C-alpha positions as CSV (number, residue, x, y, z in Angstrom):
1,M,28.3,32.4,50.8
2,A,30.2,29.2,50.6
3,L,28.3,26.0,51.4
4,A,29.4,24.3,54.6
5,A,31.3,21.1,54.0
6,E,29.6,18.0,55.1
7,A,30.9,16.8,58.4
8,V,33.3,13.9,58.1
9,D,34.3,11.8,61.1
10,P,37.9,10.7,60.5
11,T,37.7,8.2,63.3
12,A,34.7,6.5,61.8
13,I,36.5,6.3,58.4
14,L,39.6,4.9,60.0
15,L,37.6,2.4,61.9
16,Q,36.0,1.1,58.6
17,I,39.4,0.9,57.0
18,T,40.8,-1.0,59.9
19,I,37.9,-3.4,60.0
20,V,38.1,-4.2,56.3
21,F,41.8,-4.6,56.3
22,A,41.8,-6.8,59.5
23,A,38.9,-8.9,58.1
24,A,40.8,-9.4,54.8
25,K,44.0,-10.6,56.5
26,L,42.2,-12.8,59.1
27,G,40.0,-14.3,56.4
28,G,42.9,-14.9,54.0
29,E,45.0,-16.5,56.8
30,L,42.2,-18.9,57.7
31,A,41.5,-19.8,54.0
32,I,45.2,-20.6,53.5
33,R,45.4,-22.7,56.6
34,L,42.3,-24.7,55.4
35,G,44.1,-25.4,52.1
36,G,42.5,-22.6,50.0
37,V,43.8,-19.3,48.7
38,A,43.6,-15.9,50.5
39,L,41.1,-14.6,47.9
40,L,38.4,-16.9,49.2
41,G,38.9,-15.8,52.8
42,E,38.7,-12.2,51.8
43,I,35.4,-12.6,49.9
44,A,33.9,-14.7,52.7
45,A,34.9,-12.1,55.3
46,G,33.2,-9.4,53.3
47,A,30.0,-11.5,52.9
48,I,29.9,-12.1,56.6
49,L,30.6,-8.6,57.7
50,G,28.8,-6.8,54.8
51,P,25.6,-4.7,54.9
52,H,23.5,-7.7,53.8
53,A,24.7,-9.8,56.8
54,S,26.1,-8.5,60.1
55,G,26.3,-4.9,58.8
56,V,29.8,-4.3,60.3
57,I,31.2,-3.2,57.0
58,R,29.5,-0.3,55.1
59,E,30.2,0.9,51.6
60,D,31.9,4.1,52.8
61,P,33.0,6.2,49.8
62,I,36.6,6.2,51.0
63,V,36.6,2.4,51.4
64,V,35.1,2.0,48.0
65,G,37.8,4.3,46.6
66,L,40.5,2.1,48.2
67,A,38.9,-0.9,46.7
68,E,38.9,0.6,43.3
69,F,42.5,1.6,43.7
70,G,43.3,-1.9,44.9
71,V,42.0,-3.6,41.8
72,V,43.8,-1.0,39.6
73,V,47.1,-1.9,41.5
74,L,46.4,-5.6,41.1
75,L,46.0,-5.4,37.3
76,F,49.0,-3.1,37.0
77,S,51.1,-5.6,38.9
78,V,49.8,-8.5,36.8
79,G,50.8,-6.5,33.7
80,L,54.3,-6.0,35.1
81,E,54.7,-9.7,35.3
82,M,53.8,-10.3,31.6
83,D,56.3,-10.9,28.8
84,F,55.4,-8.6,26.0
85,G,56.9,-11.0,23.4
86,Q,54.8,-13.8,24.8
87,L,51.8,-11.6,24.7
88,R,52.4,-10.7,21.1
89,I,52.4,-14.5,20.3
90,S,49.4,-15.5,22.5
91,G,47.5,-12.2,22.6
92,P,45.6,-12.7,19.3
93,R,44.4,-16.1,20.4
94,G,43.3,-14.5,23.7
95,I,41.3,-11.8,21.9
96,F,39.7,-14.5,19.8
97,V,38.8,-16.5,22.9
98,G,37.3,-13.5,24.6
99,T,35.3,-12.6,21.5
100,V,33.9,-16.1,20.9
101,G,33.5,-16.7,24.6
102,I,30.7,-14.1,25.0
103,V,28.4,-15.6,22.4
104,L,27.3,-18.8,24.1
105,P,26.7,-17.3,27.6
106,F,24.7,-14.5,26.2
107,I,22.5,-16.8,24.0
108,A,22.1,-19.2,26.9
109,G,21.2,-16.5,29.4
110,A,18.8,-14.7,27.2
111,G,17.3,-17.9,25.9
112,I,16.6,-19.6,29.2
113,S,15.1,-16.4,30.5
114,A,12.8,-16.0,27.5
115,L,11.7,-19.6,27.7
116,S,10.9,-19.1,31.4
117,G,8.4,-16.4,30.5
118,H,10.5,-13.4,31.4
119,T,10.2,-10.2,29.4
120,T,12.7,-9.3,26.6
121,P,14.5,-6.7,28.8
122,Q,14.9,-9.3,31.6
123,A,16.2,-11.8,29.1
124,L,18.7,-9.4,27.7
125,F,20.0,-8.4,31.2
126,L,20.4,-12.0,32.2
127,G,22.4,-12.6,29.0
128,A,24.6,-9.6,29.7
129,A,25.2,-10.7,33.3
130,M,26.6,-14.1,32.0
131,V,28.9,-12.5,29.4
132,A,31.9,-10.8,31.0
133,T,34.7,-12.6,32.9
134,S,36.0,-10.9,36.0
135,V,39.5,-9.8,35.1
136,G,40.2,-9.0,38.8
137,I,39.2,-12.4,40.1
138,T,41.0,-14.3,37.4
139,A,44.2,-12.2,37.7
140,R,44.3,-12.6,41.5
141,V,43.8,-16.4,41.3
142,L,46.5,-16.8,38.7
143,S,48.9,-14.6,40.6
144,D,48.3,-16.3,43.9
145,L,48.8,-19.8,42.3
146,G,52.0,-18.6,40.7
147,L,50.7,-19.3,37.2
148,L,51.2,-16.0,35.4
149,A,54.2,-17.3,33.4
150,E,52.1,-20.0,31.8
151,T,51.2,-19.5,28.2
152,E,47.5,-20.2,28.9
153,A,47.5,-17.6,31.6
154,V,48.6,-15.0,29.1
155,I,45.8,-16.1,26.8
156,I,43.3,-16.0,29.7
157,L,44.2,-12.5,30.7
158,A,44.1,-11.2,27.1
159,A,40.8,-12.9,26.7
160,A,39.4,-11.5,30.0
161,V,40.4,-7.9,28.9
162,A,38.8,-8.4,25.5
163,D,35.8,-9.9,27.3
164,D,35.6,-6.9,29.6
165,V,35.6,-4.5,26.7
166,L,33.0,-6.4,24.7
167,G,30.9,-7.0,27.9
168,L,30.8,-3.2,28.3
169,L,29.5,-2.8,24.8
170,V,26.9,-5.5,25.4
171,L,25.8,-3.9,28.6
172,A,25.5,-0.5,27.0
173,A,23.4,-2.0,24.1
174,V,21.2,-4.0,26.5
175,T,20.6,-1.0,28.8
176,A,19.8,1.3,25.9
177,A,17.5,-1.4,24.3
178,S,15.6,-1.9,27.5
179,Q,14.9,1.9,27.6
180,G,13.9,2.0,24.0
181,G,16.9,4.1,22.9
182,L,19.6,1.9,21.3
183,D,22.1,4.1,19.5
184,P,24.4,2.1,17.2
185,F,26.4,5.2,16.4
186,R,27.4,5.7,20.1
187,L,28.4,2.1,20.4
188,G,30.5,2.4,17.3
189,V,32.2,5.5,18.7
190,L,33.0,3.7,21.9
191,L,34.5,0.8,20.0
192,V,36.7,3.1,17.9
193,E,37.8,5.0,21.0
194,T,38.7,1.7,22.6
195,L,40.7,0.5,19.7
196,V,42.5,3.8,19.3
197,F,43.3,4.0,23.1
198,I,44.7,0.5,23.2
199,G,46.6,0.9,19.9
200,I,48.3,4.2,21.0
201,L,49.3,2.7,24.3
202,L,50.8,-0.4,22.8
203,T,52.7,1.4,20.0
204,A,53.6,5.0,20.7
205,G,53.4,4.4,24.4
206,R,55.7,1.4,24.3
207,V,58.2,3.1,22.1
208,A,58.4,6.1,24.4
209,I,58.9,3.9,27.5
210,Q,61.6,1.9,25.7
211,R,63.5,5.0,24.6
212,H,63.2,7.2,27.7
213,G,61.9,5.0,30.5
214,H,65.3,4.2,31.9
215,R,65.8,7.9,32.8
216,V,63.6,7.6,35.8
217,Q,66.4,6.0,37.7
218,Y,68.0,9.4,37.8
219,L,65.1,11.0,39.6
220,R,66.2,12.3,43.0
221,I,62.9,12.0,44.8
222,P,62.6,8.9,47.1
223,H,61.3,5.9,45.1
224,G,61.3,7.9,42.0
225,A,61.0,4.9,39.6
226,L,58.1,3.5,41.6
227,S,56.4,6.9,41.6
228,F,56.8,7.2,37.8
229,A,55.3,3.7,37.3
230,L,52.3,4.4,39.5
231,L,51.7,7.7,37.7
232,V,51.6,5.9,34.4
233,C,49.3,3.3,35.9
234,L,46.9,6.0,37.3
235,A,46.9,8.1,34.1
236,S,46.2,5.1,31.9
237,A,43.4,3.9,34.2
238,L,42.0,7.4,34.3
239,L,42.0,7.7,30.5
240,A,40.3,4.3,30.2
241,G,37.6,5.5,32.5
242,I,37.1,8.7,30.6
243,I,36.4,6.9,27.3
244,G,34.0,4.5,29.1
245,L,36.2,1.5,29.6
246,A,36.9,-0.1,33.0
247,A,39.9,1.5,34.7
248,I,41.5,-1.9,35.2
249,V,41.9,-2.3,31.4
250,G,44.1,0.8,31.4
251,A,46.0,-0.3,34.5
252,Y,46.8,-3.7,32.9
253,L,48.0,-2.1,29.7
254,A,50.2,0.3,31.7
255,G,51.7,-2.7,33.5
256,L,52.6,-4.2,30.1
257,L,54.3,-0.9,29.0
258,I,56.4,-0.7,32.2
259,A,57.1,-4.5,32.3
260,E,60.4,-4.2,30.3
261,L,61.7,-1.8,32.9
262,S,60.4,-3.6,36.0
263,D,63.4,-6.0,36.5
264,D,66.1,-3.2,36.2
265,L,64.1,-0.9,38.5
266,E,62.9,-3.6,40.8
267,L,59.3,-2.5,40.5
268,K,57.7,-5.9,41.1
269,R,59.5,-6.0,44.5
270,D,58.5,-2.5,45.4
271,M,54.8,-3.1,44.4
272,E,54.4,-6.0,46.8
273,P,53.7,-4.0,49.9
274,I,51.3,-1.7,48.0
275,R,49.4,-4.8,46.8
276,A,49.3,-6.3,50.3
277,L,47.7,-3.1,51.6
278,L,45.2,-2.2,48.8
279,V,44.2,-5.3,46.9
280,P,42.3,-7.0,49.8
281,F,39.9,-4.0,50.0
282,F,38.5,-4.9,46.6
283,F,37.8,-8.5,47.4
284,V,36.3,-7.8,50.8
285,L,33.9,-5.3,49.2
286,T,33.1,-7.8,46.4
287,G,32.0,-10.2,49.1
288,A,30.1,-7.5,51.0
289,R,28.0,-6.8,47.9
290,F,26.5,-10.3,47.9
291,D,22.9,-10.2,49.2
292,F,22.5,-13.9,50.2
293,R,18.9,-13.2,51.3
294,A,18.0,-12.8,47.6
295,F,18.9,-16.5,47.0
296,F,15.8,-17.5,49.0
297,E,13.3,-15.6,46.9
298,P,10.6,-17.9,45.5
299,T,12.1,-19.8,42.5
300,A,15.5,-18.1,43.0
301,L,17.2,-21.3,44.1
302,A,16.0,-23.4,41.2
303,S,16.5,-20.8,38.5
304,G,19.9,-19.8,40.1
305,A,21.1,-23.4,39.9
306,I,20.2,-23.6,36.2
307,V,21.7,-20.2,35.4
308,T,24.9,-21.1,37.3
309,V,25.4,-24.5,35.5
310,L,24.8,-22.7,32.1
311,A,27.2,-19.9,33.0
312,I,30.0,-22.4,33.8
313,L,29.3,-24.8,30.8
314,T,29.0,-22.0,28.2
315,K,32.3,-20.5,29.2
316,L,34.0,-23.9,29.2
317,V,32.6,-24.9,25.9
318,G,32.7,-21.5,24.1
319,C,36.3,-20.6,25.2
320,G,37.5,-24.2,24.9
321,L,36.3,-24.3,21.3
322,A,38.1,-21.0,20.6
323,M,41.3,-22.9,21.5
324,W,40.7,-25.3,18.7
325,G,44.1,-26.4,17.2
326,T,45.9,-26.4,20.6
327,S,46.0,-29.2,23.1
328,L,43.1,-30.4,25.2
329,R,45.1,-29.3,28.2
330,S,45.2,-25.7,27.0
331,A,41.5,-25.7,26.1
332,V,40.6,-26.9,29.6
333,R,42.8,-24.4,31.3
334,V,41.5,-21.4,29.3
335,G,37.9,-22.5,29.6
336,V,38.2,-22.8,33.3
337,G,40.0,-19.5,33.6
338,M,37.2,-17.6,31.9
339,V,34.5,-19.0,34.3
340,P,34.4,-16.4,37.2
341,R,32.0,-13.5,36.7
342,G,32.8,-11.6,40.0
343,E,32.2,-7.9,40.2
344,V,31.1,-7.6,36.6
345,G,28.0,-9.7,37.2
346,L,27.2,-7.8,40.3
347,V,27.2,-4.5,38.4
348,V,24.8,-5.8,35.8
349,A,22.5,-7.3,38.5
350,A,22.5,-4.0,40.4
351,L,21.7,-2.0,37.3
352,G,18.9,-4.3,36.4
353,L,17.4,-4.2,39.9
354,T,17.7,-0.5,40.2
355,A,16.0,0.0,36.8
356,G,13.2,-2.2,37.9
357,I,13.9,-4.7,35.1
358,L,15.0,-7.7,37.3
359,D,12.6,-9.0,39.8
360,G,13.7,-10.5,43.2
361,A,13.9,-14.1,41.9
362,L,15.9,-13.2,38.8
363,Y,18.2,-10.9,40.8
364,G,18.8,-13.8,43.3
365,A,19.5,-16.2,40.4
366,V,22.2,-13.8,39.0
367,L,23.7,-13.3,42.5
368,M,23.9,-17.1,42.9
369,M,25.6,-17.5,39.5
370,V,28.1,-14.7,40.4
371,A,28.9,-16.2,43.8
372,V,29.4,-19.7,42.7
373,T,31.5,-18.9,39.6
374,T,33.6,-16.6,41.7
375,L,34.2,-19.0,44.6
376,V,34.9,-22.1,42.5
377,A,37.6,-20.4,40.4
378,P,40.5,-21.2,42.7
379,F,39.4,-24.8,43.1
380,L,39.1,-25.3,39.3
381,L,42.2,-23.4,38.1
382,G,44.6,-25.3,40.3
383,P,43.7,-28.8,39.0
384,A,43.3,-27.5,35.5
385,F,46.9,-26.2,35.4
386,A,48.1,-29.5,37.0
387,F,46.2,-31.5,34.3
388,R,48.5,-33.2,31.7
389,T,47.7,-34.8,28.5
390,A,49.9,-37.1,26.4
391,G,51.6,-35.8,23.2
392,P,53.7,-32.9,22.2
393,L,52.8,-29.3,22.9
394,P,51.4,-27.2,19.9
395,R,54.1,-25.4,17.9
396,S,52.7,-22.0,18.9
397,E,52.9,-23.0,22.6
398,V,56.5,-24.2,22.3
399,A,57.4,-20.9,20.5
400,A,55.8,-18.9,23.3
401,R,57.7,-20.8,26.0
402,E,61.0,-20.3,24.3
């Protein structure tokens, strides 16, 4: 006999969707009127209405699904706005920045935790929480500020994607080590799968799109070109998830593939209403996951302040040094762009708490670090990209702009 399906209240689900969407738009409007960006208002609205505060917003599976779809759409849209030629010039530098940029934060996080008397697993988890830059936060801020065409923005996004991939490997290694079962072979397989996935998409996938992508304009279904683009986005995100990567990495790469068709097919224009509907769900839920009560655990405020300062400085210094040979302006911009931890830090903190590795104070310290680095990103990026230094631009930067 078939099992009875769990009762679902469509009205309750629609109510949650309505509340989240309304909160995002009202919070965004208020933030813009106060001189900020909509992102800050969306996160603040989620924090105020989330389960750790007023409890109006719950993590309903459908709302969570909309949030995940929203960040996939965001990264796909950002990829659509990238110039593949510019990425080819600046991408290697971005990968280098992302690789170098995880070293100092991990050493600093693990080191300060060990010196404070925490166990080795706790030290490793704190280091892992400080490693990965939030691709979603960084991409949204750069997009809202109209900075995606800047050379440094291309470097930042390439670095953030590399950071995300490496952060996943670090998290997998830390989790396995804390459970006494580190498997270097599995980590190696994941790395090879990642490289093969990215390599195939950016070579064979790009050639296929260049040769045959224009044919989608002959589709007879309404919005055929947009439907095709979204299908490529979802398939790429799904494949990334299957091999153990973040879905947003696949979505961003899909955007890069379709970018050369986007102007002819007006995809960027058609994506705007979809972004306006879905993307805010992700940032409201990011805010809703902040448990501000954890900040007030004994020693959490003091340790959180130290961890936060280290998290900011190590990204600024590490990623800035990886820009050696360019201008001070570029180093500052890229260093600042790599600061926000966002949802990545929240995932690590939640895993550590659930596994019983992080205690209340250390969990609160991680949450403070994530909250501060996320919320300061718009305030730091704007001035950083307005910053000017004397002297000519580096030759590589001039070539990229041409």
